[in-house]
C-alpha positions as CSV (number, residue, x, y, z in Angstrom):
1,X,19.0,-37.0,28.1
2,X,21.8,-34.7,29.0
3,X,22.9,-34.4,25.3
4,X,19.3,-33.5,24.3
5,X,19.1,-30.8,27.0
6,X,22.5,-29.4,25.8
7,X,21.3,-29.2,22.2
8,X,18.1,-27.5,23.2
9,X,20.0,-24.9,25.2
10,X,22.3,-24.3,22.2
11,X,19.3,-24.0,19.8
12,X,17.7,-21.5,22.2
13,X,20.8,-19.4,22.1
14,X,20.9,-19.8,18.3
15,X,17.3,-18.4,18.1
16,X,18.3,-15.5,20.3
17,X,21.2,-14.7,17.8
18,X,18.7,-15.0,14.9
19,X,16.3,-12.6,16.6
20,X,19.1,-10.1,17.3
21,X,20.2,-10.3,13.7
22,X,16.6,-9.9,12.4
23,X,16.2,-6.8,14.6
24,X,19.5,-5.3,13.4
25,X,19.6,-2.2,11.2
26,X,21.4,-4.0,8.3
27,X,18.8,-6.7,8.2
28,X,15.8,-4.3,8.4
29,X,17.5,-2.1,5.7
30,X,17.8,-5.1,3.4
31,X,14.2,-6.1,3.9
32,X,13.0,-2.6,3.1
33,X,15.2,-2.4,0.0
34,X,14.0,-5.7,-1.2
35,X,10.4,-4.6,-0.7
36,X,11.1,-1.5,-2.7
37,X,12.6,-3.6,-5.5
38,X,9.6,-5.9,-5.6
39,X,7.3,-2.9,-5.8
40,X,9.3,-1.2,-8.6
41,X,8.4,-2.7,-12.0
42,X,11.2,-0.8,-13.8
43,X,13.8,-2.4,-11.6
44,X,12.5,-5.9,-12.2
45,X,12.3,-5.4,-15.9
46,X,15.8,-4.1,-16.0
47,X,17.2,-7.1,-14.1
48,X,15.2,-9.5,-16.3
49,X,16.5,-7.8,-19.5
50,X,20.1,-7.9,-18.2
51,X,19.9,-11.6,-17.4
52,X,18.3,-12.3,-20.8
53,X,21.0,-10.5,-22.8
54,X,23.8,-11.9,-20.5
55,X,22.5,-15.5,-21.2
56,X,22.4,-14.8,-25.0
57,X,26.0,-13.5,-24.9
58,X,27.1,-16.6,-22.9
59,X,25.3,-19.0,-25.2
60,X,26.9,-17.3,-28.3
61,X,30.3,-17.6,-26.7
62,X,29.8,-21.3,-26.0
63,X,28.4,-22.1,-29.5
64,X,30.8,-20.1,-31.6
65,X,33.9,-19.8,-29.4
66,X,34.0,-16.0,-29.8
67,X,32.1,-13.2,-28.1
68,X,29.3,-11.2,-29.9
69,X,30.5,-7.6,-29.5
70,X,27.0,-6.2,-29.9
71,X,25.6,-8.4,-27.2
72,X,28.4,-7.6,-24.8
73,X,28.0,-3.9,-25.5
74,X,24.3,-4.3,-24.5
75,X,25.4,-6.2,-21.3
76,X,27.7,-3.3,-20.4
77,X,25.0,-0.7,-21.1
78,X,22.5,-2.6,-19.0
79,X,25.1,-3.0,-16.2
80,X,25.6,0.8,-16.1
81,X,21.8,1.3,-16.0
82,X,21.6,-1.1,-13.1
83,X,24.3,0.6,-11.2
84,X,22.6,4.0,-11.7
85,X,19.1,2.8,-10.8
86,X,18.4,4.2,-7.3
87,X,16.3,1.2,-6.1
88,X,18.8,-1.4,-7.3
89,X,21.7,0.6,-6.0
90,X,20.0,0.8,-2.6
91,X,19.3,-3.0,-2.7
92,X,22.9,-3.8,-3.6
93,X,24.3,-1.6,-0.8
94,X,22.0,-3.0,1.8
95,X,22.7,-6.6,0.8
96,X,26.5,-5.9,1.0
97,X,26.1,-4.5,4.5
98,X,24.1,-7.5,5.6
99,X,26.6,-9.9,4.1
100,X,29.4,-8.1,6.0
101,X,27.5,-8.6,9.2
102,X,26.7,-12.3,8.6
103,X,30.4,-12.8,7.6
104,X,31.5,-11.1,10.8
105,X,29.3,-13.4,12.8
106,X,30.4,-16.7,11.3
107,X,34.1,-15.7,11.4
108,X,33.7,-14.7,15.1
109,X,31.8,-17.9,15.9
110,X,34.4,-20.0,14.0
111,X,37.3,-18.4,15.9
112,X,35.6,-19.0,19.3
113,X,34.7,-22.6,18.5
114,X,37.8,-23.6,16.5
115,X,35.9,-24.5,13.3
116,X,35.0,-23.1,9.9
117,X,31.2,-22.6,10.3
118,X,30.6,-22.5,6.5
119,X,32.6,-25.6,5.9
120,X,30.9,-27.5,8.7
121,X,27.5,-26.7,7.1
122,X,28.2,-26.8,3.4
123,X,31.5,-28.7,2.9
124,X,33.0,-25.5,1.2
125,X,35.5,-23.7,3.3
126,X,35.6,-19.9,3.7
127,X,39.3,-20.2,3.1
128,X,38.6,-21.7,-0.4
129,X,39.3,-20.0,-3.7
130,X,36.7,-17.6,-4.9
131,X,35.6,-16.6,-1.4
132,X,35.4,-12.9,-0.8
133,X,38.0,-12.0,1.8
134,X,36.5,-10.3,4.9
135,X,37.4,-6.6,5.2
136,X,37.6,-4.6,8.4
137,X,33.8,-3.8,8.0
138,X,33.0,-7.4,8.8
139,X,34.3,-7.2,12.4
140,X,33.5,-3.5,12.7
141,X,29.8,-3.9,11.9
142,X,29.6,-6.7,14.4
143,X,31.3,-4.7,17.2
144,X,28.8,-1.9,16.7
145,X,25.8,-4.2,17.3
146,X,26.0,-5.1,21.0
147,X,22.9,-7.3,21.0
148,X,24.2,-9.4,18.1
149,X,27.7,-9.6,19.6
150,X,26.3,-10.6,23.0
151,X,24.0,-13.3,21.5
152,X,26.9,-14.6,19.5
153,X,29.2,-14.9,22.6
154,X,26.4,-16.7,24.5
155,X,26.0,-19.2,21.7
156,X,29.7,-19.8,21.5
157,X,29.7,-20.3,25.3
158,X,26.9,-22.9,25.0
159,X,28.7,-24.8,22.3
160,X,31.9,-24.8,24.5
161,X,29.9,-26.5,27.2
162,X,28.6,-29.2,25.0
163,X,29.9,-32.8,24.9
164,X,30.3,-32.6,21.2
165,X,32.8,-29.7,21.5
166,X,34.8,-31.4,24.3
167,X,35.1,-34.6,22.3
168,X,36.0,-32.7,19.2
169,X,38.8,-30.8,20.9
170,X,40.2,-33.8,22.7
171,X,40.1,-35.9,19.5
172,X,41.7,-33.1,17.5
173,X,44.5,-32.7,20.0
174,X,45.2,-36.4,20.0
175,X,45.1,-36.5,16.2
176,X,47.6,-33.6,15.8
177,X,50.0,-34.9,18.5
178,X,50.1,-38.6,17.7
179,X,53.6,-39.4,16.2
180,X,52.4,-42.4,14.3
181,X,49.6,-40.3,12.6
182,X,52.1,-37.6,11.7
183,X,54.4,-40.1,10.2
184,X,51.6,-41.6,8.1
185,X,50.5,-38.2,7.0
186,X,54.0,-37.3,5.9
187,X,54.3,-40.6,4.0
188,X,51.0,-39.9,2.3
189,X,52.1,-36.4,1.2
190,X,55.3,-37.8,-0.2
191,X,53.5,-40.7,-1.9
192,X,50.9,-38.3,-3.5
193,X,53.7,-36.0,-4.6
194,X,55.6,-38.8,-6.3
195,X,52.4,-40.2,-7.9
196,X,51.4,-36.8,-9.3
197,X,54.9,-36.2,-10.7
198,X,54.9,-39.7,-12.3
199,X,51.5,-39.1,-13.7
200,X,52.7,-35.9,-15.3
201,X,55.6,-37.7,-16.8
202,X,53.5,-40.7,-17.9
203,X,55.4,-43.3,-15.8
204,X,52.7,-44.3,-13.2
205,X,53.1,-47.9,-12.1
206,X,50.8,-50.3,-10.3
207,X,53.2,-50.4,-7.4
208,X,52.8,-46.6,-6.9
209,X,49.0,-46.9,-6.9
210,X,49.1,-49.7,-4.4
211,X,51.5,-47.8,-2.2
212,X,49.1,-44.8,-2.0
213,X,46.2,-47.0,-1.3
214,X,48.0,-48.9,1.4
215,X,48.9,-45.6,3.3
216,X,45.3,-44.4,2.8
217,X,44.0,-47.6,4.4
218,X,46.4,-47.2,7.3
219,X,45.2,-43.7,7.9
220,X,41.5,-44.7,7.7
221,X,42.0,-47.5,10.2
222,X,44.2,-45.6,12.7
223,X,42.2,-45.3,16.0
224,X,43.2,-41.6,16.5
225,X,42.0,-40.7,13.0
226,X,38.8,-42.7,13.3
227,X,38.0,-41.0,16.6
228,X,38.7,-37.6,15.2
229,X,36.6,-38.2,12.1
230,X,33.6,-39.3,14.3
231,X,34.0,-36.4,16.7
232,X,34.3,-33.9,13.8
233,X,31.2,-35.4,12.1
234,X,29.1,-35.0,15.3
235,X,30.5,-31.5,15.9
236,X,29.7,-30.5,12.4
237,X,26.2,-31.8,12.7
238,X,25.7,-29.5,15.7
239,X,26.7,-26.5,13.6
240,X,24.4,-27.6,10.8
241,X,21.5,-27.7,13.3
242,X,22.5,-24.2,14.5
243,X,22.6,-22.9,10.9
244,X,19.1,-24.4,10.2
245,X,17.7,-22.7,13.3
246,X,19.2,-19.3,12.5
247,X,18.2,-19.6,8.8
248,X,14.6,-20.5,9.5
249,X,14.2,-17.4,11.6
250,X,15.9,-15.1,9.1
251,X,14.4,-16.7,6.0
252,X,17.7,-17.3,4.4
253,X,20.4,-20.0,4.5
254,X,23.3,-18.2,6.1
255,X,26.0,-20.8,5.4
256,X,24.9,-21.3,1.8
257,X,24.8,-17.6,1.2
258,X,28.4,-17.1,2.4
259,X,29.8,-20.3,0.9
260,X,32.2,-20.1,-2.1
261,X,30.8,-21.2,-5.4
262,X,31.2,-24.9,-6.1
263,X,33.9,-25.7,-8.6
264,X,35.5,-22.2,-8.2
265,X,39.0,-23.7,-8.7
266,X,38.0,-25.2,-12.0
């Protein structure tokens, strides 16, 4: 019962954050710019034509292994027209400002709660390749919006008071300080390094494979690692619920919007 009440209190704070974000100038500007775009047929036709030509150019490249210079010239010309179109330029600027604000929020919440918010919700870390690096505008825009900042701090405080957070921090501390775990992790790093080197040189043996698997099994079965995995799973589920709550109010999936593209490392 206590856990349910804790989660309800956290979700109430998440709704307050979503309301503050929805009432913020960046969000209102983005909504207005999107409405203008939807009402401007020329902007819609321009985007549709750009995507069509871009797809044709990509298909030609895949089929023939060489770019079609005429198609790519059309893509560049359409890109210039898009950048010069007042409605599209306004939409792009407002979307960028909103993304900066959302990025500032998840970075601040992550710092306060010792977790990567986007990774907890999507499995793709903000530190991953392909992720736009936050500039000073991300934190600056958040600092200028006192209602959003206050709601964010209250949400973080509610999370700090939850059983899921306490168990996560305790399990994490134990996991990081356990000498046996650290020894096994070092053995795993060495075994993986040796395996990859042998794989590159074409001399992988069954003994190497079995050695890696044996260490993996020891890591999986270690009590400290098991407790940490369970505590992290429960803590991540809490953040997933927070993200759903905020996203439902805003009409956009915040974590998915900010997550790096899948397969960005190739």
